C-alpha positions in Angstrom: 141.8 -173.4 -158.4 145.0 -174.8 -156.7 147.0 -171.7 -158.0 144.4 -169.4 -156.6 144.4 -171.1 -153.2 148.2 -171.1 -153.1 148.2 -167.4 -153.9 145.8 -166.6 -151.0 147.9 -168.8 -148.7 151.1 -167.1 -149.7 149.6 -163.6 -149.3 148.5 -164.4 -145.7 151.9 -166.0 -144.9 153.7 -162.9 -146.1 151.3 -160.5 -144.2 151.9 -162.4 -140.9 155.7 -162.6 -141.4 155.9 -158.9 -142.1 154.0 -157.8 -139.0 154.9 -160.1 -136.1 157.3 -163.1 -136.0 157.9 -165.3 -133.0 161.5 -165.2 -132.3 161.9 -168.8 -131.1 165.5 -168.9 -131.9 166.5 -165.5 -130.5 168.3 -165.5 -127.3 168.8 -162.5 -125.1 172.0 -162.1 -123.0 172.5 -159.5 -120.4 176.1 -159.1 -119.2 176.8 -162.5 -120.7 173.9 -164.3 -118.9 171.2 -165.9 -121.1 167.9 -164.6 -119.9 165.0 -167.1 -119.7 161.4 -166.1 -120.1 158.1 -167.9 -120.1 157.1 -165.8 -123.1 159.2 -165.7 -126.2 160.5 -162.4 -127.7 159.0 -161.4 -130.9 160.3 -159.6 -134.1 157.8 -156.9 -135.1 158.6 -154.4 -137.9 162.2 -155.6 -137.7 162.4 -154.7 -134.0 163.0 -157.1 -131.1 160.0 -156.9 -128.7 160.4 -158.4 -125.2 158.1 -158.8 -122.2 158.5 -155.8 -119.9 159.4 -158.0 -116.9 162.4 -159.5 -118.7 164.0 -156.2 -119.5 163.2 -154.3 -116.4 164.3 -157.0 -113.9 167.7 -157.4 -115.5 168.4 -153.6 -116.0 167.6 -152.8 -112.4 164.6 -150.6 -113.3 161.4 -150.4 -111.2 158.0 -150.6 -112.9 154.7 -148.9 -112.1 151.5 -149.6 -114.1 148.6 -147.4 -114.1 145.7 -146.8 -116.6 147.5 -148.3 -119.6 150.7 -146.3 -118.8 153.9 -147.9 -117.7 156.6 -146.0 -115.7 160.1 -147.3 -115.8 162.5 -145.7 -113.2 166.2 -146.1 -112.3 168.3 -143.5 -110.5 167.5 -140.2 -112.1 166.0 -141.7 -115.3 162.2 -142.0 -115.7 160.5 -143.3 -118.9 156.8 -143.2 -119.5 155.2 -145.6 -122.1 151.6 -146.1 -123.1 150.1 -149.2 -124.7 149.6 -148.8 -128.4 151.2 -145.4 -128.5 154.3 -144.5 -130.5 155.2 -141.7 -128.1 157.4 -142.2 -125.1 158.5 -139.6 -122.5 162.1 -139.8 -121.3 162.8 -137.4 -118.4 160.3 -135.0 -119.8 161.4 -135.3 -123.4 159.1 -136.8 -126.0 160.5 -139.6 -128.1 159.1 -141.5 -131.1 159.1 -145.3 -131.1 159.4 -147.5 -134.2 157.0 -150.0 -132.6 154.2 -149.3 -130.1 154.2 -151.2 -126.8 151.4 -153.7 -126.8 149.6 -156.3 -124.6 149.7 -159.9 -125.6 149.0 -163.1 -123.5 148.7 -160.8 -120.4 152.3 -159.5 -121.0 153.4 -156.0 -122.0 155.9 -156.1 -124.9 158.3 -153.2 -125.3 161.1 -152.5 -127.8 164.3 -153.9 -126.4 166.8 -151.6 -128.0 165.0 -148.4 -126.9 164.6 -149.5 -123.3 168.2 -150.8 -123.0 169.8 -147.8 -124.6 167.7 -145.4 -122.6 169.2 -146.9 -119.4 172.7 -146.6 -120.7 173.3 -150.1 -122.1 174.9 -151.2 -125.3 172.9 -153.4 -127.6 174.6 -155.7 -130.2 173.3 -158.6 -132.4 175.2 -161.7 -133.2 173.5 -164.3 -135.3 170.3 -165.0 -133.3 171.6 -163.6 -130.0 170.8 -160.1 -128.7 173.6 -159.0 -126.5 173.0 -156.3 -123.8 175.9 -154.9 -121.9 174.9 -152.8 -118.9 177.1 -150.1 -117.4 179.4 -151.3 -114.6 179.3 -149.9 -111.1 182.2 -147.8 -109.9 182.9 -147.0 -106.3 185.4 -144.2 -105.7 186.6 -144.7 -109.3 187.1 -148.4 -109.0 185.1 -150.8 -111.0 183.0 -153.4 -109.1 183.2 -156.9 -110.4 180.8 -158.6 -108.1 178.6 -158.3 -104.9 179.4 -161.0 -102.4 176.7 -161.8 -99.8 177.4 -164.0 -96.7 174.8 -165.1 -94.2 174.7 -167.7 -91.5 172.0 -170.1 -90.3 171.8 -172.4 -87.2 174.2 -174.9 -88.7 176.5 -173.4 -91.3 176.5 -170.5 -93.7 176.3 -169.4 -97.3 178.7 -167.2 -99.5 177.4 -166.2 -102.9 178.2 -163.7 -105.5 176.1 -161.5 -107.9 177.8 -160.6 -111.2 175.1 -158.6 -112.9 176.1 -154.9 -113.1 172.5 -153.6 -112.8 171.7 -155.7 -109.8 174.9 -154.6 -108.0 174.3 -150.9 -108.8 170.6 -151.0 -107.6 171.6 -152.8 -104.4 174.5 -150.4 -103.7 172.1 -147.5 -104.2 169.6 -149.0 -101.7 172.3 -149.1 -99.1 173.5 -145.5 -99.7 170.1 -143.9 -100.2 168.5 -145.6 -97.2 171.1 -144.9 -94.5 169.2 -143.2 -91.8 170.4 -141.2 -88.8 173.9 -142.0 -87.6 173.8 -143.9 -84.3 176.2 -145.3 -81.6 177.6 -148.8 -82.0 175.3 -151.2 -80.1 176.6 -152.8 -76.9 176.1 -156.4 -78.2 176.0 -157.7 -81.7 177.2 -160.9 -83.5 176.2 -163.6 -86.0 174.4 -165.4 -83.3 170.6 -164.9 -82.9 170.8 -166.4 -79.3 172.6 -163.6 -77.3 170.4 -163.3 -74.2 171.2 -159.7 -73.5 168.7 -156.8 -73.7 169.4 -154.7 -76.8 171.5 -157.3 -78.7 171.6 -157.5 -82.5 172.3 -160.3 -84.8 173.8 -160.0 -88.3 171.3 -160.9 -91.0 174.1 -160.8 -93.7 177.2 -158.9 -94.8 177.6 -157.5 -98.3 181.0 -156.9 -99.9 181.3 -155.0 -103.2 184.5 -156.6 -104.8 187.0 -155.2 -107.2 188.4 -157.0 -110.1 190.9 -158.9 -108.0 188.3 -159.9 -105.4 189.1 -157.3 -102.7 186.4 -155.6 -100.8 185.9 -152.0 -101.7 182.9 -151.4 -99.5 181.1 -153.6 -97.0 177.8 -153.2 -95.3 176.5 -155.4 -92.5 172.8 -155.5 -91.7 171.6 -156.2 -88.2 168.2 -156.9 -86.6 167.2 -156.4 -83.0 166.8 -159.6 -81.1 163.2 -159.8 -79.7 163.7 -162.3 -76.9 162.5 -159.8 -74.3 159.0 -158.2 -73.7 158.3 -155.4 -76.2 158.0 -152.7 -73.5 161.7 -153.4 -72.6 162.8 -152.9 -76.2 161.4 -149.4 -76.5 164.1 -147.1 -77.9 166.0 -149.9 -79.6 165.9 -149.6 -83.4 164.6 -152.6 -85.3 167.3 -152.6 -88.1 170.8 -151.2 -88.2 173.4 -151.0 -90.9 177.1 -151.0 -90.2 179.3 -149.3 -92.8 182.3 -151.4 -92.1 184.6 -149.5 -94.4 184.1 -146.4 -92.3 183.1 -148.1 -89.1 179.9 -146.1 -88.8 176.5 -147.2 -87.7 173.1 -146.0 -89.1 169.5 -146.6 -88.9 168.2 -148.8 -91.7 164.7 -149.8 -92.7 163.2 -153.3 -93.0 161.6 -152.2 -96.3 165.1 -151.5 -97.7 166.3 -154.9 -96.4 163.5 -156.7 -98.0 164.1 -154.9 -101.3 167.7 -156.2 -101.2 166.5 -159.7 -100.5 164.1 -159.5 -103.4 166.8 -158.3 -105.8 169.1 -161.1 -104.8 166.2 -163.7 -105.3 165.6 -162.2 -108.7 169.2 -162.3 -109.6 169.4 -166.0 -108.6 166.2 -166.7 -110.6 167.7 -165.1 -113.8 171.1 -166.8 -113.5 173.2 -163.9 -112.1 174.1 -165.6 -108.8 176.8 -168.1 -108.1 177.2 -170.0 -104.8 180.7 -169.9 -103.7 180.3 -172.0 -100.6 177.5 -173.6 -98.6 178.1 -175.3 -95.3 174.5 -175.4 -94.1 173.8 -178.9 -92.8 
């Protein structure tokens, strides 16, 4: 009787182990940064499965979800996945997956290697660590090491750097792709939000894309219109402007684009890709 019970137990154990294993000891690193997740990765059919949010956030891909279909997009790459389907569509080309995406604990799990390699990343395994290296950003043929953001508050300022390639590329593309109409340099602008002159702008933040030696390759400054005057007097003044400092050119910019950049920086900080260089805020 004991032998029969042990045999049934062993069969159940082997079945569970062969289908899905919780990868409690597996660590995922993207560009050298260990990625934390509230849901553990899993090994299923010898493939590392990760929550969709974990991989999409740190590869700079946007996610849309509709009728059991997931759309991952980044630059000119678009990938369609369906829950419980072994077929994916990559820029119109059908691809077969070794493991179907699935929903578990309100999370969508997707195959890490397929997603990472689709977006141009290298994937390697070392012991219990999955290492994902993303493609670096190049500006005019020079590799970007980090994005440095500086912003000021009433008392002091903050300088911080983002070292994740995917974040830097995505933010750079937001700047380039959301430049609006070219405009004249405003009459009054500064770091101060207290200039009492009609049509004045204050700098929300400046963004330097740094080379390997820490020199600025390109810099963008984002300005907002000071609204200390009645709305009727501000007609004709754009809400948001961007100054391409490298070319000394001014353009219209959108608040939506500015908020997208803020969200990416927040996400980079949450995932360990942001380092504070100085903080003098009192």
